[in-house]
C-alpha positions in Angstrom: -20.6 25.4 -25.5 -19.9 24.0 -22.0 -19.8 25.7 -18.6 -16.7 25.4 -16.4 -16.7 26.6 -12.8 -13.1 27.0 -11.5 -13.1 26.4 -7.7 -9.8 28.2 -7.1 -11.3 31.5 -8.0 -15.1 30.8 -8.0 -15.0 31.9 -11.7 -17.4 30.6 -14.3 -16.5 30.4 -18.0 -18.5 29.4 -21.0 -16.1 27.7 -23.4 -16.4 25.8 -26.7 -16.7 22.0 -26.5 -13.3 20.5 -27.2 -11.4 23.0 -25.0 -8.4 21.7 -23.1 -7.7 22.5 -19.5 -4.0 22.8 -20.2 -4.8 26.2 -21.7 -5.8 27.5 -18.3 -2.9 26.1 -16.3 -0.7 29.3 -16.5 -3.6 31.3 -15.1 -4.2 29.1 -12.1 -0.6 28.1 -11.3 -0.2 30.9 -8.8 -2.7 29.2 -6.6 -0.5 26.1 -6.4 2.9 25.6 -4.8 4.0 22.9 -7.3 3.3 22.0 -10.9 -0.2 21.3 -12.0 -0.3 17.8 -13.6 -4.0 17.1 -14.1 -7.5 18.3 -13.0 -10.8 17.1 -11.7 -14.1 17.9 -13.3 -16.6 17.4 -10.4 -15.1 14.2 -8.9 -13.5 12.6 -12.0 -9.9 13.0 -13.0 -9.3 14.6 -16.4 -6.0 14.9 -18.2 -4.9 18.4 -19.1 -4.7 17.5 -22.8 -8.1 15.9 -23.0 -10.7 17.7 -25.3 -13.6 18.4 -23.0 -17.1 17.1 -23.9 -18.8 18.3 -20.7 -18.6 21.0 -18.1 -18.6 21.0 -14.3 -16.6 22.2 -11.3 -12.9 22.3 -12.1 -10.1 21.8 -9.5 -6.5 21.4 -10.5 -4.2 18.6 -9.2 -0.6 19.3 -8.2 2.1 17.3 -6.5 0.9 17.9 -2.9 -1.9 15.3 -3.6 -1.7 11.6 -3.9 -3.4 11.6 -7.3 -0.8 14.2 -8.5 2.1 12.1 -7.3 0.7 9.0 -8.9 0.4 10.8 -12.2 3.9 12.2 -11.9 5.3 8.8 -11.0 3.8 7.2 -14.2 5.4 9.9 -16.3 8.8 9.2 -14.8 8.4 5.5 -15.3 7.4 6.0 -18.9 10.6 8.0 -19.5 12.7 5.3 -17.8 11.2 2.6 -19.9 11.8 4.5 -23.1 15.5 5.0 -22.2 16.0 1.4 -21.0 14.4 0.0 -24.2 16.9 1.9 -26.2 19.9 1.0 -24.2 19.1 -2.6 -23.2 16.7 -3.9 -25.8 16.5 -7.6 -24.6 15.9 -6.7 -21.0 12.6 -6.1 -19.2 12.0 -3.4 -16.6 10.4 -4.6 -13.4 9.0 -2.0 -10.9 8.9 -3.9 -7.6 8.3 -2.0 -4.4 8.5 1.3 -2.7 11.3 2.5 -0.4 10.0 5.7 1.2 9.7 8.2 -1.7 11.5 5.8 -4.1 10.7 2.8 -6.2 13.0 -0.2 -6.3 13.4 -1.5 -9.9 15.2 -4.3 -11.6 16.2 -5.1 -15.2 15.7 -8.8 -16.0 16.3 -11.2 -18.9 15.6 -14.9 -18.7 15.7 -14.9 -14.9 19.0 -13.0 -14.9 19.1 -9.6 -13.1 21.4 -6.9 -14.5 23.6 -5.2 -12.0 24.3 -1.6 -12.9 27.5 0.4 -12.5 27.4 4.0 -11.2 28.4 5.1 -14.7 25.4 3.3 -16.3 23.0 4.9 -13.8 24.3 8.4 -14.6 24.0 7.7 -18.3 20.4 6.5 -18.0 19.4 9.6 -15.9 21.1 11.9 -18.4 19.1 10.4 -21.3 15.9 10.8 -19.3 16.8 14.5 -18.6 17.3 15.1 -22.3 13.8 13.9 -23.0 12.5 16.2 -20.2 14.1 19.2 -22.0 12.5 18.2 -25.3 9.0 18.5 -23.6 7.4 15.8 -25.7 3.7 15.3 -25.4 2.3 12.0 -24.0 -0.4 11.1 -26.5 -3.3 8.9 -25.6 -4.5 6.5 -28.2 -7.3 3.9 -28.0 -6.9 0.6 -29.9 -8.9 -2.5 -30.4 -7.3 -5.3 -28.5 -5.8 -7.1 -31.5 -4.1 -3.9 -32.7 -2.7 -3.1 -29.2 -1.4 -6.7 -29.0 0.5 -6.2 -32.3 2.2 -3.1 -30.8 3.1 -5.0 -27.6 4.6 -7.8 -29.7 6.6 -5.5 -31.9 8.0 -3.7 -28.8 8.9 -7.0 -27.1 6.2 -6.6 -24.4 4.2 -9.7 -25.3 3.6 -10.5 -21.6 1.2 -7.5 -21.6 -1.1 -9.5 -23.9 -1.8 -11.9 -21.1 -3.0 -9.1 -18.7 -5.7 -8.0 -21.1 -6.8 -11.5 -22.3 -9.3 -11.8 -19.4 -10.6 -8.2 -19.5 -14.1 -7.7 -21.1 -13.3 -4.4 -22.7 -12.7 -4.5 -26.4 -10.3 -1.6 -26.5 -7.0 -0.7 -24.7 -5.8 2.9 -24.1 -2.1 3.3 -24.7 0.2 6.3 -24.3 2.7 7.2 -27.0 5.9 9.4 -26.7 8.0 9.7 -29.8 7.7 6.2 -31.3 7.3 4.4 -28.0 4.0 3.0 -26.7 3.4 2.0 -23.1 0.4 1.1 -20.9 -0.2 2.5 -17.4 -3.0 1.9 -15.0 -4.1 5.5 -14.5 -3.6 8.9 -15.9 -0.4 10.7 -17.3 1.0 14.2 -17.2 0.7 16.3 -20.4 4.3 16.0 -21.5 7.9 15.1 -20.5 8.6 18.7 -19.7 6.6 18.4 -16.4 9.0 15.7 -15.1 11.8 17.9 -13.8 12.4 16.3 -10.4 13.6 12.8 -10.1 16.8 10.8 -9.4 18.3 7.4 -10.0 20.5 5.5 -7.5 22.2 2.2 -7.6 20.7 -0.2 -5.0 21.7 -3.9 -4.6 20.8 -5.9 -7.7 18.7 -3.1 -9.1 18.3 0.7 -8.7 16.0 3.2 -7.0 13.8 5.8 -8.9 13.7 8.6 -6.4 10.5 10.7 -6.7 9.1 13.9 -5.1 7.6 13.8 -1.7 4.2 15.3 -0.9 5.6 17.4 1.9 8.3 19.0 -0.2 7.8 17.9 -3.9 10.6 20.0 -5.3 13.2 18.5 -3.0 14.5 15.2 -4.3 16.3 13.7 -1.3 17.7 10.2 -0.9 15.1 7.9 0.8 15.9 6.6 4.3 17.5 3.1 4.1 15.1 0.4 5.1 17.2 -2.8 4.9 14.8 -5.0 6.9 11.7 -4.0 5.1 13.4 -4.2 1.7 14.7 -7.7 2.4 11.1 -8.8 3.3 9.8 -7.4 0.0 12.5 -9.1 -2.0 12.1 -12.4 -0.1 8.4 -12.5 -1.1 9.2 -11.4 -4.7 11.7 -14.3 -5.0 9.1 -16.7 -3.6 6.6 -15.5 -6.2 9.3 -16.2 -8.8 9.6 -19.8 -7.5 5.8 -20.5 -7.7 5.5 -18.6 -11.0 3.0 -15.9 -10.0 4.6 -12.5 -10.5 1.7 -10.7 -12.1 -2.1 -10.6 -12.2 -2.0 -12.3 -15.6 -0.2 -15.3 -13.9 -2.9 -15.4 -11.2 -5.8 -15.1 -13.6 -4.5 -17.9 -15.7 -4.2 -20.1 -12.6 -7.8 -19.2 -11.6 -9.0 -20.0 -15.1 -7.5 -23.5 -14.9 -10.0 -24.4 -12.2 -10.8 -24.7 -8.5 -8.2 -27.4 -7.8 -5.3 -25.1 -8.8 -6.8 -22.3 -6.7 -7.1 -24.5 -3.6 -3.5 -25.7 -4.1 -2.4 -22.1 -4.1 -4.3 -21.3 -1.0 -2.7 -24.3 0.8 0.7 -23.2 -0.4 0.3 -19.6 0.8 -1.0 -20.7 4.2 2.0 -23.1 4.5 4.3 -20.2 3.9 2.6 -18.1 6.6 2.6 -21.0 9.1 6.3 -21.7 8.4 7.2 -18.1 8.9 5.1 -17.8 12.2 6.8 -20.9 13.5 10.2 -19.4 12.7 9.3 -16.3 14.6 8.3 -18.3 17.6 11.6 -20.1 17.4 13.5 -16.8 17.1 11.7 -15.7 20.3 12.6 -19.0 22.1 16.3 -18.4 21.3 16.2 -14.9 22.7 16.4 -13.6 26.3 13.1 -11.7 25.7 10.0 -12.1 27.9 7.8 -9.3 26.3 6.5 -9.7 22.7 5.5 -6.5 21.1 3.5 -6.7 17.8 2.9 -3.6 15.7 1.8 -2.8 12.1 -0.4 -0.5 10.1 -4.2 -0.7 9.7 -5.6 -3.9 8.2 -2.2 -5.7 8.2 -3.7 -8.7 9.9 -1.9 -8.1 13.3 -4.8 -9.6 15.3 -4.8 -13.0 13.4 -1.0 -13.1 13.3 -0.9 -12.6 17.1 -3.4 -15.4 17.6 -1.5 -17.8 15.3 1.7 -16.8 17.1 0.2 -17.8 20.4 -0.5 -21.2 19.0 3.1 -21.6 17.9 4.4 -20.4 21.2 2.4 -23.1 22.9 3.9 -25.6 20.6 7.3 -24.5 22.0 6.0 -25.1 25.5 5.2 -21.5 26.5 2.0 -20.3 28.2 1.7 -16.8 26.8 -0.4 -14.1 28.5 -1.9 -11.2 26.4 -2.2 -7.7 27.6 -4.5 -5.3 25.7 -3.1 -1.8 25.1 -6.6 -0.5 24.6 -7.3 -1.0 28.3 -4.6 1.5 29.1 -6.1 4.5 27.4 -6.2 7.7 29.5 -9.7 8.9 30.4 -11.3 10.5 27.3 -11.1 14.1 28.6 -7.3 13.7 28.9 -6.8 12.5 25.3 -4.3 14.7 23.5 -5.6 16.8 20.5 -4.3 16.7 17.0 -3.5 19.7 14.8 -7.2 20.2 14.1 -8.2 20.2 17.7 -9.8 16.7 17.5 -9.0 13.9 20.0 -5.9 12.0 18.7 -6.6 8.5 19.9 -3.6 7.2 17.9 -1.1 9.3 19.8 1.2 7.5 22.2 0.2 10.1 24.8 -3.4 8.7 24.6 -2.0 5.7 26.6 -1.3 5.9 30.3 2.4 5.1 29.9 3.2 5.3 33.6 0.6 2.7 34.6 1.4 0.5 31.6 5.1 0.4 32.4 4.4 0.0 36.1 2.3 -3.1 35.5 4.8 -4.6 33.1 7.6 -4.2 35.6 5.5 -5.8 38.3 4.5 -8.7 36.1 8.1 -9.4 35.0 9.1 -9.3 38.7 6.6 -12.1 39.3 4.1 -9.9 41.1 0.3 -10.2 40.8 -1.4 -7.3 38.9 -5.0 -6.4 38.4 -5.3 -5.4 34.7 -7.5 -2.4 34.0 -10.5 -2.4 31.7 -11.4 0.6 29.5 -15.1 1.3 29.1 -15.4 2.9 25.7 -19.0 3.9 26.4 -18.1 6.2 29.3 -14.6 6.9 28.1 -12.9 5.9 31.4 -10.9 3.0 32.9 -12.7 0.8 35.3 -11.6 -2.1 37.5 -11.7 -5.4 35.6 -11.3 -7.8 38.5 -8.9 -9.8 36.3 -5.7 -10.5 38.3 -2.7 -11.8 36.5 0.7 -13.3 37.6 3.3 -14.7 35.2 6.3 -16.8 35.6 9.4 -17.0 33.3 7.7 -19.5 31.0 4.9 -17.1 30.3 5.8 -14.4 27.7 3.6 -11.3 27.8 2.2 -10.5 24.4 1.1 -6.9 23.5 -0.4 -5.9 20.2 -0.8 -2.2 19.3 0.4 0.4 16.9 3.1 1.7 19.2 4.7 -1.6 19.9 8.0 -0.7 18.2 8.3 2.7 19.9 10.7 2.4 22.8 8.7 5.1 24.6 5.9 2.7 25.1 8.0 0.4 27.3 10.6 2.8 28.5 11.1 1.1 31.9 11.8 -2.4 30.4 15.3 -3.3 29.4 15.6 -3.7 25.6 17.0 -7.2 25.9 13.7 -8.3 27.4 11.7 -7.2 24.3 11.0 -9.0 21.1 9.5 -6.7 18.5 7.6 -7.9 15.5 6.4 -5.7 12.6 3.4 -7.0 10.6 2.3 -5.6 7.3 0.8 -6.8 4.0 3.9 -6.2 1.8 2.3 -6.9 -1.5 4.6 -7.9 -4.3 2.2 -9.0 -7.0 2.2 -6.6 -10.0 -0.4 -5.9 -12.5 2.4 -6.3 -15.0 6.1 -5.5 -15.1 5.6 -1.7 -14.9 2.4 -1.4 -12.9 2.7 -2.4 -9.3 0.0 -2.9 -6.7 0.7 -0.9 -3.6 0.6 -2.3 -0.1 -1.7 0.6 0.8 -4.3 -0.3 -1.8 -4.3 -3.9 -0.5 -4.8 -2.8 3.1 -7.5 -0.3 2.1 -9.5 -2.9 0.3 -9.1 -5.3 3.2 -10.5 -2.6 5.5 -13.4 -1.6 3.3 -14.6 -5.2 3.4 -14.0 -5.7 7.1 -15.5 -2.4 8.1 -18.7 -3.2 6.2 -19.0 -6.8 7.5 -18.1 -6.2 11.2 -18.3 -2.5 12.0 -21.3 -1.3 10.0 -19.3 1.2 8.0 -20.0 1.9 4.3 -17.1 2.0 1.8 -17.7 5.8 1.7 -17.1 6.1 5.4 -14.0 3.9 5.3 -12.5 5.9 2.4 -13.3 9.2 4.2 -11.4 7.9 7.3 -8.5 6.5 5.4 -6.4 9.8 5.1 -6.5 10.2 8.9 -5.5 6.6 9.3 -2.6 7.0 6.9 -1.4 10.2 8.8 -1.4 8.2 12.0 0.7 5.4 10.4 3.2 7.9 8.9 3.6 9.5 12.4 3.4 6.6 14.8 4.3 3.4 13.0 6.5 3.7 9.9 9.3 5.7 11.6 9.8 2.7 13.9 9.5 -0.2 11.6 13.2 -0.9 11.3 13.3 -1.2 15.1 11.7 -4.6 14.7 13.6 -7.8 15.6 11.7 -9.6 12.9 9.0 -8.9 10.3 6.0 -10.8 9.1 4.6 -10.3 5.6 0.8 -11.0 5.8 0.3 -10.5 2.0 -1.7 -13.3 0.4 -1.0 -13.7 -3.3 -4.6 -14.4 -4.3 -6.4 -12.1 -1.9 -7.5 -9.3 -4.3 -9.3 -12.0 -6.4 -11.3 -12.8 -3.2 -11.8 -9.2 -2.0 -13.0 -8.3 -5.4 -16.3 -10.2 -4.9 -16.9 -8.3 -1.7 -15.5 -4.8 -2.4 -16.9 -4.1 -5.9 -20.5 -4.1 -4.7 -19.6 -1.7 -1.9 -17.5 0.7 -4.1 -20.2 1.1 -6.7 -22.6 2.5 -4.1 -20.4 5.6 -3.7 -22.2 8.5 -5.5 -20.4 10.5 -8.2 -21.3 13.6 -6.1 -19.0 12.4 -3.3 -15.4 13.6 -3.3 -14.4 10.0 -2.4 -15.8 8.9 -5.8 -12.4 9.4 -7.4 -10.8 6.9 -5.1 -13.7 4.5 -5.4 -13.4 4.5 -9.2 -9.7 4.0 -9.1 -10.0 0.9 -6.8 -12.9 -0.4 -8.9 -10.7 -0.2 -12.0 -7.9 -2.0 -10.2 -10.2 -4.9 -9.2 -11.4 -5.1 -12.8 -8.1 -6.7 -13.8 -8.7 -9.7 -11.6 -10.7 -12.8 -12.3 -12.8 -13.4 -9.1 -12.4 -16.3 -6.7 -16.0 -16.9 -5.6 -15.7 -20.2 -3.6 -14.4 -18.8 -0.4 -15.3 -21.9 1.5 -11.9 -23.3 0.4 -10.0 -20.6 2.3 -8.6 -22.1 5.5 -10.4 -20.9 8.6 -7.2 -19.8 10.3 -6.1 -17.7 7.3 -5.4 -14.0 7.9 -7.8 -13.3 5.1 -10.6 -14.6 7.3 -10.1 -11.6 9.6 -11.5 -9.4 6.8 -14.1 -11.6 5.1 -15.4 -13.6 8.1 -15.9 -17.1 9.3 -12.5 -17.3 11.0 -11.6 -20.0 13.5 -10.5 -17.3 15.9 -12.6 -15.0 18.1 -12.0 -11.3 17.7 
C-alpha cells in the first residue's frame, strides 16, 4: 500500500501499489478550469496512466500551466504525425518554430517542401479529429536501443537512430497509438480524447498547428501575424540547411569528428553574426535616423550585440554615444507596483520618461546635457558630472527592454529612430518533431551567467524566471514587430558549451524544491548533447562570452 496526499483538498488516501491517478481525475476536475492532463507527485511529473510505485503529495496539472501545455502540445503533434504518415508516407514532418500560440511546421522530402492546399489542411484536421473521438490510449513502452532502432527503420524514421547513438542509456521510451510509434522528449496525455482543442492553418510553404493559450485554453484563436520574426526564424533555418546542421544528431556527429571541425563551426557562426551586424550598421547609415534603440528579452545577448554594433558603426565613420536607460529610473519610492503590490522595475513607468525625452530632444538639437546617474544603493538619481554634446555624425545608442515601445521616445519623430530587436531565435531541433525553444536557450544562458557574474544559484534563477517571462510578455513581445530590423543571436553549438556549466548547477537543486521539475527537464534536454569542453576556442567577441566569461568587452 502507498500513501497519497491530494493537495487540492488536503485529503490523504491509502491505496494499493499500482494505482493510476487517472482514476481520481473525475473527482478533482471541479478544482480545475481546464482538462487535467498529468500530475505531480512531490516535484516529479507523473503521467495519469502510470502505475504508481510510491506515494507522496499529489497535485494535478492542467492547461493553465506550462507543463500542461507542453504535454498537450506533444499529444497534438503525435496525432498530426500519425495522420501525415498515412497520407504522405514518403514525407517527413518538421516542427520548426513558434508563432505566438502556434507552431510552424513543414512537410519535407529530399529537400523539397510540400505546399498544402486549403482542402488538404481541412482533410488533415478532419482525420485528426476522428482520432480524438476514438479516445485511443497513448501507451508508453520501453525498448532496448536496437529494438527501438528497428521500429524507427520500419516507420521510415531512421534519422531518429542518429539522435540516440550518442546517449549512454541502453533503453528508449516510445509512445504507441494504434500501430504507430513515436518519440517525444517529455510526457504525454493519457489518450487522444483529451486533445479536443487545436486548429491547422495554411501558412507560406508550410502550415500552423494552433494550440491552446494559457490565459484561455479552451479558445483556439488565430495567432497574431509576426512576419518579421517568422522570416528571421526561417532565414536561420535555411542557413542551418546549408551548413547541414538541423538537429542535435548533426551537431553531435560534428563534435565527435574532432576539435578542428568544432573550431570551423565556431568561426562560421561568428562570421554569420559579424556579417549581419555589419548589414545592420549599413541599414542605419542609409536611413535618416539618429537614435538607435536596441531591445530584446532576457539573455538575448543585447549588451554584446550593442558593443559589436558600436564597432561596426565606427567602421562606417560614426562616433556613437551610448545613453543608459538604467540611469533614468524614477526614485525607488515612486516605482509603480505590480498586481501583487511589489515594485515593478520592468514597467515603462519606472523610467522618468519626461526627463529622458527632454534630454534626447536637447541632444538631437545639438545642446549639451548632463546625463544623470542612478545610485542603486540608495535608490535615487544623483548628478553624474558627465556632460555630453553630439553632432549629426554621432548616433545616440540606447539599449533597454522598452526600446521598441513608442511611448519611451514619444517626443522624437519616428523617422529619427532606428529600432533593433535582438533575440536568440533557436532553430536547432532535437529531431524533426522535437524542437528546442528559444526560451530554454535563454534560460540556460541566464543560469550560467547569473551564477558566474551575479552570485545567483540555478535555483534562484529558475525561481525568478516566471516573473522575467511575465515582464517580457507584457513589455517586449507586443512591440517586436515594430523593429526596423532584427538580429538573431542564436549560436548553433551553444547548448553543447552551456551543458558543461549548467549541468553541475542544475543537479544542486533539491528534489524538495518546487523548481526541481524544471531543473530535471533542463538536465534531460542537455543530456542529448555531446559537450564542447575546450571553450578557449570560442572567439573573445562572441555573444556566448557574455554568459560564460572571458569576453573581450567590458560589461
